[in-house]
N, C-alpha and C positions, 0 to 999 in steps of 0.2 A: 504494500500500500504506500509505503514511504517513497519507493522508487517511482511509482505512478504519479505521485504528487510532484516529485522533482522533474519528471519528464513533462508533465503538463505545464509546470512553471517555466521550464526551458522553452517549450513550444510557444507559450504566450509571449515570453521575452523576445524570442527571435522574430516572431511575427510582428511585434510592435516596433522592432528596430527597422524593419523593411519600410522604406518610404518610396514614394514615387520619384523616380529620377527625372527631375525637371531642370536639366542643365540648360545653359544658353545655347542657342543655335549658331550655326556657322555664320549666318548673315548678321546676327547680333555681335559676334566676335569681330567680324569685318567692320561693322559700323563703329565699334569702340576703337579699333585700331585706327581707322580713318580719322576719327575725332582727335585722338591723341597725336597722331602724326601732323594733323593740321595745326594744332596748337604749337607743337614743337617747331614746325616750319616757320611759323610767324615769329617765334622767339629767335630762331637762328637768323632769319632775314633782318630783324631789327638789330641784332648784335652786329651783323655784317655791315649794315648801314652806319652804325655808330663808329665802327672801326674804320670804315672808309672815310667818314668825315674827319676823324682824328688824323689819319695818315695823309689825307689829301692836302691839308694845309702845309704839311712838312714837305712832301714830295713834289707837289706842283710848283712851289716856290723855287726849289732847286732846279727843276727842269726849265722853268720860265727864265731864270737868271742865266742858265746855260744857253738858251736860244737867243736871248738878247745880246749876250756877250759874243756869240758866234756871228750874229747879224752885224754887230758893230766892229767886228774884226779884232776883238780883244781876246785875251786868253780866258777861257771859261774858268769860273771859280771851282775850287775843289769841292766835290760832293761828299757828304758824310757817308761813312761806311755803314752798311746795314747790319 
């Protein structure tokens, strides 16, 4: 009788642990990936534009000075090493 009680309790326990597997679908995974990638692309583009603005002021001035010096026939100024 004791074993029957344990077996019944085990069956009830095991059947209560089984849940319906309602995982996310492939299309939901793709939609989540697309939204995460979209956010990251915006962040990377913003960082690239900030880097471009910062570097442009430095590099364009050196190039412009070199072009002006070459046009005027002067020796171009030394450019800073990267």
